[in-house]
Each structure stands twice: as structure tokens, then as C-alpha cells.
C-alpha positions as CSV (number, residue, x, y, z in Angstrom):
1,X,110.9,95.0,148.5
2,X,112.0,96.3,145.1
3,X,110.5,98.6,142.5
4,X,111.3,99.7,138.9
5,X,112.1,103.1,137.4
6,X,112.3,103.5,133.6
7,X,114.1,106.5,132.2
8,X,114.9,108.1,128.9
9,X,118.4,109.3,128.4
10,X,119.6,112.2,126.3
11,X,120.2,109.9,123.3
12,X,116.5,110.0,122.5
13,X,117.3,112.5,119.8
14,X,119.1,109.8,117.8
15,X,115.8,108.0,117.5
16,X,114.1,110.9,115.7
17,X,111.6,111.3,114.1
18,X,110.1,108.4,116.1
19,X,110.7,110.3,119.4
20,X,109.7,113.8,118.2
21,X,106.4,113.5,120.1
22,X,106.7,110.3,122.1
23,X,109.2,109.3,124.8
24,X,111.4,106.3,124.2
25,X,109.4,104.0,126.6
26,X,106.3,104.5,124.4
27,X,107.9,103.2,121.2
28,X,106.1,100.1,119.7
29,X,108.5,97.1,119.7
30,X,107.9,93.4,119.6
31,X,104.6,92.5,121.1
32,X,103.9,95.7,122.9
33,X,106.0,98.8,123.7
34,X,109.4,99.3,125.4
35,X,107.9,100.1,128.8
36,X,105.7,97.0,128.8
37,X,108.6,94.8,127.8
38,X,110.7,96.0,130.6
39,X,107.9,95.6,133.2
40,X,107.5,92.0,132.0
41,X,111.2,91.3,132.0
42,X,111.7,92.4,135.6
43,X,108.3,91.7,137.1
44,X,108.5,94.6,139.5
45,X,106.0,97.3,140.5
46,X,106.5,100.5,138.6
47,X,107.6,103.4,140.6
48,X,108.1,106.0,137.9
49,X,108.8,106.7,134.2
50,X,111.3,109.6,133.8
51,X,111.3,111.3,130.4
52,X,110.7,114.6,128.7
53,X,107.5,116.1,130.2
54,X,106.0,117.2,126.9
55,X,106.5,113.7,125.3
56,X,105.1,112.0,128.4
57,X,102.0,114.2,128.3
58,X,101.2,113.0,124.7
59,X,101.5,109.4,125.7
60,X,97.9,108.6,126.6
61,X,98.5,104.9,127.3
62,X,101.4,105.4,129.7
63,X,101.2,103.1,132.6
64,X,100.4,104.6,136.0
65,X,102.9,104.1,138.9
66,X,102.0,101.0,141.0
67,X,103.9,101.9,144.1
68,X,104.9,105.1,146.0
69,X,108.3,106.2,147.4
70,X,106.8,106.3,150.9
71,X,106.0,102.6,150.8
72,X,109.7,101.8,150.1
73,X,111.3,103.9,152.8
74,X,112.4,102.9,156.3
75,X,112.5,99.6,158.3
76,X,115.1,96.9,158.1
77,X,116.3,96.0,154.7
78,X,115.4,99.2,153.0
79,X,114.1,98.8,149.5
80,X,116.2,98.7,146.4
81,X,115.1,100.3,143.2
82,X,116.2,98.9,139.8
83,X,116.6,101.7,137.3
84,X,116.6,100.8,133.6
85,X,117.3,102.8,130.5
86,X,114.2,102.2,128.3
87,X,116.3,102.1,125.2
88,X,118.4,99.1,126.5
89,X,117.5,95.6,125.4
90,X,116.9,92.9,128.1
91,X,119.6,90.2,128.1
92,X,122.0,88.1,130.1
93,X,123.6,91.3,131.4
94,X,120.5,91.8,133.6
95,X,121.6,88.9,135.9
96,X,124.2,91.2,137.6
97,X,121.7,94.0,138.0
98,X,119.1,91.6,139.6
99,X,121.5,90.3,142.2
100,X,121.1,92.0,145.6
101,X,124.0,94.1,146.6
102,X,125.5,97.5,147.2
103,X,124.6,100.5,145.0
104,X,126.0,100.4,141.5
105,X,125.6,102.0,138.1
106,X,125.8,99.6,135.1
107,X,127.1,101.1,131.9
108,X,127.9,100.2,128.3
109,X,129.3,102.3,125.4
110,X,129.4,105.4,127.6
111,X,125.7,105.2,128.5
112,X,124.0,104.2,131.7
113,X,122.1,101.0,131.0
114,X,120.8,100.4,134.6
115,X,121.4,101.0,138.2
116,X,120.7,99.3,141.6
117,X,120.0,102.0,144.2
118,X,118.4,102.4,147.6
119,X,115.3,104.6,147.5
120,X,116.9,107.2,149.6
121,X,119.6,108.0,147.0
122,X,117.1,108.0,144.1
123,X,114.1,109.8,145.5
124,X,115.4,113.4,144.9
125,X,115.4,112.6,141.1
126,X,111.9,111.2,140.9
127,X,109.7,113.5,138.9
128,X,112.6,115.3,137.3
129,X,111.9,113.9,133.9
130,X,114.8,114.6,131.4
131,X,117.0,115.8,134.3
132,X,116.8,112.4,136.0
133,X,119.8,111.2,134.1
134,X,121.9,114.0,135.6
135,X,121.1,112.7,139.1
136,X,122.4,109.3,138.1
137,X,125.6,110.7,136.7
138,X,126.3,112.7,139.9
139,X,125.9,109.7,142.2
140,X,129.0,108.4,143.9
141,X,128.4,104.8,143.2
142,X,130.7,102.2,141.6
143,X,130.3,101.9,137.8
144,X,130.3,98.4,136.3
145,X,130.7,98.0,132.5
146,X,128.4,95.3,131.1
147,X,127.7,94.0,127.6
148,X,124.3,95.7,127.3
149,X,122.9,96.7,123.9
150,X,120.7,99.6,123.0
151,X,118.2,100.6,120.4
152,X,120.4,103.5,119.6
153,X,119.1,104.4,116.0
154,X,115.8,103.8,114.3
155,X,117.1,100.9,112.2
156,X,117.9,99.0,115.3
157,X,114.1,98.7,116.0
158,X,113.7,97.1,112.6
159,X,116.7,94.8,113.0
160,X,115.7,93.5,116.4
161,X,111.9,93.5,116.0
162,X,111.5,90.0,114.5
163,X,113.3,88.3,117.4
164,X,111.5,90.5,119.9
165,X,108.1,89.4,118.4
166,X,109.2,85.7,118.7
167,X,110.1,86.1,122.3
168,X,107.1,88.3,123.3
169,X,104.4,86.2,121.6
170,X,105.8,82.7,122.2
171,X,104.4,82.4,125.7
172,X,100.8,82.6,124.5
173,X,98.1,81.8,125.5
174,X,97.1,80.8,122.0
175,X,93.4,80.8,122.6
176,X,90.8,81.7,120.0
177,X,87.9,83.7,121.3
178,X,87.1,85.7,118.1
179,X,85.1,84.8,115.0
180,X,86.9,82.6,112.4
181,X,85.1,82.1,109.1
182,X,84.9,78.5,108.0
183,X,86.8,79.4,104.8
184,X,89.7,81.1,106.6
185,X,92.9,79.1,106.8
186,X,95.1,78.8,109.9
187,X,98.5,77.2,109.4
188,X,100.1,76.1,112.7
189,X,97.0,77.1,114.7
190,X,98.7,76.1,117.9
191,X,100.8,79.3,117.6
192,X,97.8,81.6,116.7
193,X,95.9,83.7,119.3
194,X,92.7,85.5,118.3
195,X,91.2,87.6,121.0
196,X,87.6,88.4,121.8
197,X,85.9,90.5,119.2
198,X,88.5,89.9,116.6
199,X,87.3,88.6,113.2
200,X,89.1,86.4,110.6
201,X,87.1,86.6,107.3
202,X,86.7,84.2,104.4
203,X,89.8,83.4,102.4
204,X,92.2,85.0,104.9
205,X,95.3,83.0,105.7
206,X,97.2,83.2,109.0
207,X,100.5,81.3,108.7
208,X,102.3,80.8,112.0
209,X,104.8,78.3,110.7
210,X,107.5,81.0,110.8
211,X,106.5,82.4,114.2
212,X,103.5,83.1,116.4
213,X,100.6,85.4,115.4
214,X,98.4,87.4,117.8
215,X,95.3,89.2,116.7
216,X,94.2,91.6,119.4
217,X,90.7,92.5,120.6
218,X,88.4,93.9,117.9
219,X,90.9,93.6,115.1
220,X,89.8,92.3,111.6
221,X,91.8,90.3,109.1
222,X,89.9,90.8,105.8
223,X,89.4,88.5,102.9
224,X,92.4,87.7,100.7
225,X,94.9,88.8,103.4
226,X,98.0,86.7,104.1
227,X,99.5,87.2,107.6
228,X,102.9,85.5,108.1
229,X,104.3,85.2,111.6
230,X,105.8,86.4,113.8
231,X,103.2,89.1,113.7
232,X,101.1,91.2,116.1
233,X,97.9,92.8,114.8
234,X,96.9,95.5,117.3
235,X,93.5,96.2,118.9
236,X,91.0,97.5,116.5
237,X,93.3,97.3,113.5
238,X,92.1,96.1,110.1
239,X,94.0,94.3,107.4
240,X,92.2,94.9,104.1
241,X,93.8,92.5,101.7
242,X,97.5,91.9,100.8
243,X,100.4,90.4,102.7
244,X,101.7,91.3,106.1
245,X,104.8,89.6,107.5
246,X,107.0,89.8,110.5
247,X,105.6,93.1,111.7
248,X,104.2,94.9,114.7
249,X,100.9,96.6,113.8
250,X,99.8,99.0,116.5
251,X,96.2,99.8,117.5
252,X,93.6,101.2,115.1
253,X,95.7,100.8,111.9
254,X,94.0,100.2,108.5
255,X,96.4,98.5,106.2
256,X,96.3,97.0,102.7
257,X,99.0,96.0,100.2
258,X,102.3,94.6,101.3
259,X,104.0,95.2,104.6
260,X,107.1,93.3,105.6
261,X,109.4,93.5,108.7
262,X,107.9,96.9,109.8
263,X,106.5,98.6,112.9
264,X,103.4,100.8,112.9
265,X,103.1,102.8,116.1
266,X,99.3,103.1,115.7
267,X,96.4,104.9,114.1
268,X,98.0,104.6,110.7
269,X,96.4,104.4,107.3
270,X,97.6,102.4,104.3
271,X,94.3,101.4,102.6
272,X,95.7,100.7,99.1
273,X,98.4,98.8,97.3
274,X,102.0,99.7,97.7
275,X,105.0,98.2,99.6
276,X,106.3,99.2,103.0
277,X,109.3,97.1,104.1
278,X,111.9,97.3,107.0
279,X,110.3,100.6,108.1
280,X,109.0,102.3,111.3
281,X,106.0,104.6,111.0
282,X,104.8,107.0,113.7
283,X,101.2,107.6,114.8
284,X,98.7,109.1,112.4
285,X,100.7,108.4,109.3
286,X,98.6,108.3,106.1
287,X,100.1,106.7,103.0
288,X,98.4,107.4,99.7
289,X,97.7,104.8,97.1
290,X,100.8,103.1,95.7
291,X,103.1,104.8,98.2
292,X,106.2,102.5,98.2
293,X,109.4,102.4,100.2
294,X,112.7,101.2,98.8
295,X,114.4,98.9,101.3
296,X,117.3,97.6,99.2
297,X,120.0,99.3,97.2
298,X,120.7,98.2,93.6
299,X,124.2,97.2,94.6
300,X,123.0,95.4,97.8
301,X,125.3,97.5,99.8
302,X,124.8,98.9,103.4
303,X,122.3,101.7,103.7
304,X,123.2,105.1,105.1
305,X,120.7,107.0,107.1
306,X,120.5,110.7,108.2
307,X,120.7,111.1,112.0
308,X,120.9,114.5,113.6
309,X,122.4,116.2,110.6
310,X,124.9,113.5,109.5
311,X,124.7,110.3,107.5
312,X,125.5,107.1,109.4
313,X,126.2,103.7,107.9
314,X,123.5,101.4,109.3
315,X,125.6,98.3,108.4
316,X,122.4,96.7,107.1
317,X,121.5,95.8,103.5
318,X,117.7,96.2,104.1
319,X,116.5,99.5,105.5
320,X,113.2,101.2,104.5
321,X,111.9,104.5,105.8
322,X,111.5,106.1,109.2
323,X,108.4,108.3,109.1
324,X,107.4,110.8,111.8
325,X,103.9,111.1,113.2
326,X,101.2,112.9,111.2
327,X,103.1,112.6,107.9
328,X,101.0,112.2,104.7
329,X,101.9,111.0,101.3
330,X,100.0,111.5,98.0
331,X,99.3,108.8,95.5
332,X,102.3,107.2,93.8
333,X,104.8,108.6,96.4
334,X,108.3,107.0,96.3
335,X,110.5,106.9,99.4
336,X,114.2,106.2,98.9
337,X,116.2,103.5,100.8
338,X,116.9,104.7,104.3
339,X,114.6,107.8,104.1
340,X,113.9,109.9,107.2
341,X,110.6,111.8,106.9
342,X,110.1,114.4,109.6
343,X,106.9,114.7,111.7
344,X,104.0,116.6,110.1
345,X,105.3,116.4,106.6
346,X,103.1,116.4,103.5
347,X,104.6,114.7,100.4
348,X,102.6,114.7,97.2
349,X,105.2,114.5,94.4
350,X,103.8,111.3,92.9
351,X,106.1,109.3,90.7
352,X,109.3,111.0,92.0
353,X,111.6,109.9,94.8
354,X,111.2,112.2,97.8
355,X,114.4,113.6,99.3
356,X,116.2,111.1,101.5
357,X,116.1,113.5,104.5
358,X,113.0,115.5,105.1
359,X,112.8,118.0,108.0
360,X,109.7,118.2,110.1
361,X,106.7,120.1,108.7
362,X,107.9,119.9,105.1
363,X,105.5,120.6,102.2
364,X,107.0,118.8,99.2
365,X,105.4,119.0,95.8
366,X,107.8,116.8,93.8
367,X,110.2,119.6,92.9
368,X,111.0,121.7,96.0
369,X,110.5,121.2,99.7
370,X,109.0,124.1,101.5
371,X,107.5,124.8,104.9
372,X,104.1,123.6,106.0
373,X,101.8,126.2,107.7
374,X,101.3,125.3,111.3
375,X,97.6,126.5,111.4
376,X,96.8,124.4,108.4
377,X,98.6,121.4,109.7
378,X,96.8,121.5,113.1
379,X,93.4,121.9,111.4
380,X,94.1,118.7,109.4
381,X,95.4,116.9,112.5
382,X,92.1,117.7,114.4
383,X,90.1,116.3,111.6
384,X,92.2,113.1,111.2
385,X,92.2,112.4,115.0
386,X,88.5,113.0,115.4
387,X,87.8,110.3,112.8
388,X,89.3,107.8,115.3
389,X,87.5,109.2,118.3
390,X,90.8,110.5,119.7
391,X,90.6,114.3,119.6
392,X,93.7,116.4,119.4
393,X,94.3,117.4,123.0
394,X,96.1,120.4,124.5
395,X,99.2,118.3,125.2
396,X,99.3,117.1,121.6
397,X,98.9,120.7,120.3
398,X,101.6,122.0,122.6
399,X,104.1,119.3,121.6
400,X,103.4,119.9,117.9
401,X,103.7,123.6,118.2
402,X,107.0,123.3,120.2
403,X,108.4,121.0,117.5
404,X,107.3,123.3,114.7
405,X,109.1,126.2,116.4
406,X,112.3,124.2,117.0
407,X,112.4,123.0,113.4
408,X,111.7,126.6,112.1
409,X,114.6,127.9,114.3
410,X,116.9,125.2,112.9
411,X,115.9,126.2,109.3
412,X,116.8,129.8,110.3
413,X,113.2,131.0,109.7
414,X,111.3,132.9,112.3
415,X,107.9,133.0,110.4
416,X,106.0,130.2,108.5
417,X,105.4,130.6,104.8
418,X,102.2,132.4,103.7
419,X,100.6,129.2,102.5
420,X,101.2,125.6,101.7
421,X,103.1,126.3,98.5
422,X,106.8,125.7,98.6
423,X,108.8,128.5,100.1
424,X,112.4,127.7,99.5
425,X,114.7,124.7,98.9
426,X,115.7,122.8,102.0
427,X,117.5,119.7,100.8
428,X,119.9,117.7,103.0
429,X,123.6,118.7,102.6
430,X,125.7,116.4,100.5
431,X,127.0,113.3,102.3
432,X,130.5,113.8,103.8
């Protein structure tokens, strides 16, 4: 018998701001999230997900364990556990991990990608969360270097998402249980799935000639919307006119305008015109009318992105913005190529490009970035989440408060500003 353990390693910080509040296994990617993709890839019962406790607590849809350590112990042929780094991408390298054999750790680029271990060796680390990786590193097991690849930085999710959508959605089934208006157009309908309760309205066009399209339960594709595959429209989401292409749209998003090659974690708002391309947006992001991301430099050169206090060359010509949860933009907001907008930020300097690197809980009025007030932020978060029947819970508030305190310490400030007005300049340092 075998079971699966997914873990988050210490490199989660390089995926900020997407991982400020959620663990790596919860990140939307392809046709689901990273945890679901790994469970599908290995087809094993889940024993545990090991990640930061605070981040796990905010993940309300996290899958429950399907087996217990006691069921794997004892008897002849004691059970093996396959341990997988949630940030790794399934590939041919998994063949070596799947093969029965002696304990082994599988590494690449200095990171543990996976392990094959008996339950007896692994059990002391179960439930240890972010300390689980330490147990793996202490094990006296052979290390095998494999050609695994990781979602190491936010732009890797954008770069790999189109192919992941193709693979995840290609298996179907492409059944149509929802309501399809007689004036809607479905191109390549054999690659389009419309789940029960979903609605495709008049003059909407779903074009799956470039890849499959799945419209989840209760979603709505409004009139004058073009959806180009591969594309996933999450449960309860609504497309309100415009064009959406090659994107993963999470649950309960309301989107209009143009979205291309992007990932919406869920519960996002973009009800008006404006372009979002090659971007990843956390939960509860609200983009004001005409908010637009730049995803291509004028010289077509590679885009540099701020990660953990330094700029890194993405090696990609098209990179949009990476926007942390609960961020809000005012009308006419402009986000520069490769922008990183920290969780809980409020940008309302319409018509001006926001700074390229915005720390969490920033209040930016178009001239100077200052510090958002925590009490005012939480009050707004309560209102926004209640509108989607998903109240701000104690775990959410604890995680947001902890992030606020960490970001304040990093800014060298022990107290928040007296109000939402800008307090002091906090621009990113010049590129090295």
C-alpha cells in the first residue's frame, strides 16, 4: 500500500505575494490547484499536507487526509509513502520515484523534489508543517539528482499555465448539462464542457479550436463575451462581456474586459474594461474601471521582477503583474510590466503608473506610497467577503494581522500611520 504526502518547502517566499496568505499547494494552476494536480498525477490516497500552519488555516478548500498513519504500519511489505514538493511540476522524472525500491530522496537544483520512504521513517515529521522539510534533510537516505522542474517564481505559473490547462482539461468529459442560448456560438464543441447550472447567454462565443474550455457549475458567460481556449471558468464565476483567453479563472470571479494568459485565484472583481495579461491575481482582488497591466516592454526585452528585495531577470518578454490578495485599484490605475503588488494594498493614483514593487498594505495616492491602517483594512475586508457569503474568519484575520506586523517590521515602523493618508515614501531601491 502507498500514500501521498505533499509539502511546502522554504522557497515559498519566492512566490510572494501569492503565498502571503495561502500555502503553495493551494495556488490555482491549470485546471485546478497544485494539490489537486498532484493527487491526480499519482492517484494515491492523501496522508498529509505539510505547510505553514497559518497559511493552511486560511485554505478553506484544503483536501482532508484520506488515510491514516496507523493503516500503513506493520505487516509484511510495510507501506511506502511518496513525498512530493508541491512546487514541483509532474514529468518524466516521476517514473524513478514511482518505482518500488529502497528509501531515497530525489533532488534538483539544491531542492528536494520528492522522496520514497517507509512510513516508519516519515511518521515523526507528520503534522510538523513548515518543519517537515527539516526532517527530510536529516534523513540518512541516498540522494538522487533528477531533472525535475519547479514553479520557483510567480512568472513560472504564467509561463506554464497554458500547457497545464491543455493537459488538465483534455481528458474531459466534454458534456453539456448547463443552459446554452440558441444564439450562443460554440466552436469545436467536442472540446467544450458546460457543467450543471452553468449558463451561456446569447451572442457569447466559446472557441475551443485553440484548446479545451470548461465552464464549471453555476458559472455564467454573458452576452458579447469571447472565451478562447484553453480556459477554465470556475464555479459561480461570471464573464460580463469582453475577451478571456488561455486563462484559469477561479471560483466566484466577476470579470469584464480583456484577460489573457492569466490566473485568478478566486473571488476577484474586474467588472469593467481594462486589460490584464500574463498576470496572477490573489483572492479578493478588486480592479477598478480601466485598470490595465502592461505585459510587454517597448523594446521587447526580458522583464525583470522584484523578488525578496532584489530584481531578477524573468527571461520572458511577456510578464504582467503579480497582485496579492485583498488588493484594490482605483479607476484608471496603470500597473507597469512585471509589477509586484503586495497583499492588502490600495492603489488609487489613476492615470499614473504605480511603483513596480509595492510592499504589503501600501496606500498609494499616485504620488507617494504610505502605510494602510490595519483596522481600516480589516473593516473593508469584512464587508467585501460578506458580499460573497464567505465571512472573514479568525484564521484569516490572524494571518492578515501577522503579515501586517511582519511588513511593518521590515519597513522599520512599529506603529501604523494615523490614517489612510500617505505617511512616508517607500519606493523600491534602485535596480542593481
